[in-house]
C-alpha positions in Angstrom: 0.0 0.0 0.0 1.2 3.5 -0.7 2.9 5.1 2.2 1.8 8.6 1.2 -1.7 7.5 0.2 -2.5 5.8 3.5 -1.5 8.7 5.7 -4.7 10.6 7.0 -5.1 14.3 6.2 -5.6 16.2 9.5 -8.1 19.1 9.1 -7.0 22.2 11.0 -9.5 24.5 12.6 -11.0 26.8 10.0 -10.9 24.3 7.2 -14.2 22.8 5.9 -14.5 20.0 3.4 -17.5 19.1 1.3 -17.4 15.8 -0.5 -20.0 14.9 -3.1 -19.1 11.7 -5.1 -15.6 12.3 -6.4 -15.7 16.1 -6.1 -13.8 17.6 -3.2 -14.3 21.2 -2.1 -12.1 22.7 0.6 -13.1 26.1 2.1 -10.9 28.1 4.5 -9.9 31.6 5.4 -7.6 32.0 2.3 -10.2 30.9 -0.2 -11.9 27.9 -1.7 -10.4 25.1 -3.9 -12.1 22.3 -5.8 -10.8 19.1 -7.4 -12.3 16.0 -8.9 -10.8 12.7 -7.7 -10.0 10.1 -10.4 -12.5 7.2 -10.4 -10.0 4.7 -9.0 -9.8 6.6 -5.6 -12.4 7.5 -3.0 -12.2 9.8 0.0 -14.0 9.7 3.4 -14.3 12.3 6.1 -13.9 10.8 9.7 -14.1 13.3 12.6 -11.3 15.8 12.0 -9.4 13.9 9.3 -9.7 12.8 5.7 -8.8 9.3 4.6 -8.1 8.5 0.9 -8.5 4.9 -0.3 -8.2 3.1 -3.6 -10.3 0.4 -5.4 -7.6 -2.1 -6.3 -3.8 -2.8 -6.4 -3.4 -1.9 -10.1 -0.4 0.2 -11.2 -2.5 3.3 -12.1 -4.6 2.8 -8.9 -1.5 2.9 -6.7 -0.2 6.0 -8.5 -3.5 7.9 -8.3 -3.8 6.9 -4.5 -0.6 8.8 -3.5 -1.2 11.7 -6.0 -4.8 12.3 -4.8 -3.8 12.3 -1.1 -1.0 14.8 -1.8 -3.3 17.1 -3.9 -6.0 17.1 -1.2 -3.5 17.8 1.5 -2.1 20.7 -0.5 -5.6 22.1 -0.9 -6.2 21.9 2.9 -2.8 23.6 3.6 -3.5 26.2 0.9 -6.8 27.4 2.2 -5.5 27.6 5.8 -1.9 28.7 5.6 -1.4 29.5 1.9 1.7 29.0 -0.2 4.4 31.5 -1.2 7.5 31.6 -3.5 10.2 34.2 -3.4 12.2 35.4 -6.3 15.3 37.6 -6.4 16.2 40.1 -9.1 20.1 40.0 -9.4 22.1 42.4 -11.6 23.3 46.0 -11.8 20.3 48.2 -12.6 17.9 45.3 -12.3 14.9 46.1 -10.0 11.3 45.5 -9.4 8.6 47.8 -8.2 4.8 47.4 -7.5 2.2 49.4 -9.4 -1.3 48.6 -8.2 -1.6 44.8 -8.3 1.1 44.5 -11.0 4.8 44.2 -10.7 7.0 46.2 -13.1 10.5 44.7 -13.8 13.5 46.5 -15.2 15.8 43.7 -16.2 18.1 44.9 -18.9 15.5 45.3 -21.7 15.0 48.6 -23.5 11.5 48.8 -21.8 10.1 47.8 -18.4 8.1 44.5 -18.3 4.7 44.5 -16.5 3.6 41.3 -14.8 0.0 40.8 -13.9 -0.9 38.2 -11.2 -2.7 35.1 -12.3 -6.3 34.7 -10.7 -5.9 33.4 -7.2 -2.4 34.8 -6.6 -1.0 38.1 -5.3 2.4 39.7 -5.8 4.5 41.7 -3.3 7.8 43.5 -3.7 10.3 43.7 -0.8 13.0 46.3 -1.3 14.1 46.7 -4.9 15.1 43.2 -5.7 12.7 40.6 -4.0 9.3 39.5 -5.3 6.9 37.3 -3.4 4.2 35.3 -5.0 1.4 34.2 -2.6 -1.8 32.3 -3.0 -3.9 29.3 -1.9 -3.3 27.0 -4.9 0.2 25.6 -4.9 0.2 24.8 -8.6 -0.9 28.4 -9.6 1.7 30.0 -7.2 4.5 27.9 -8.8 3.2 28.7 -12.3 3.2 32.4 -11.6 6.7 32.2 -10.1 8.0 30.4 -13.2 6.4 32.9 -15.5 8.2 35.7 -13.7 11.5 33.8 -13.8 11.1 33.1 -17.5 11.2 36.9 -18.3 14.9 37.0 -17.6 16.4 33.6 -16.5 19.8 33.8 -14.7 22.7 34.2 -17.1 25.1 31.3 -16.9 28.2 33.5 -17.3 27.4 36.5 -14.9 24.5 35.2 -12.8 22.3 38.2 -13.7 18.6 37.7 -14.0 15.5 36.6 -12.0 16.0 33.5 -9.8 14.2 31.7 -7.1 15.3 32.7 -3.5 18.2 30.4 -2.5 18.7 29.0 -6.0 22.4 28.3 -6.8 23.6 29.1 -10.2 26.7 27.3 -11.4 28.6 29.9 -13.4 30.6 28.9 -16.5 34.1 30.2 -16.9 34.5 32.8 -19.6 36.9 32.9 -22.5 39.7 34.2 -20.3 39.6 31.0 -18.2 40.4 28.8 -21.1 44.1 27.8 -21.2 46.1 29.2 -24.1 48.6 27.2 -26.0 52.1 28.7 -26.3 
């Protein structure tokens, strides 16, 4: 049996779950999320926890069991605590600023780049070089952060660009580092 799939999902205070057939709806202080379980998997609410079970031991059934449990657990965490990703803008003259709900990036192009948040996310700027993406849906938060990073990914020679907080960039040596023949 799946180790992840058989772990119960503990419901914190403030989270409400509505189950109708294979549709799961989780409501909390940070929002509301819905998801439809695959037909091989079922979910039951017992007291203050959710238990995900599967119909058989087939390969797809086992895969969907762990996946379904993880996605429902992420929904519960998202509507209660939320998710956030941090990005850093690195480079001389590179900066970010907030204008309304949008973030404007100056990252070496001839024009500033405006980024609008996806539905269900919010953007915040700390200082001139840190961007925070926050939201209840883990997948949408990750997608928004990836879209911002894709505007100017880190350069492999100088390290300039937009990167995730804590991301290590392995820099390549330039032309000067290559040994010359005499």
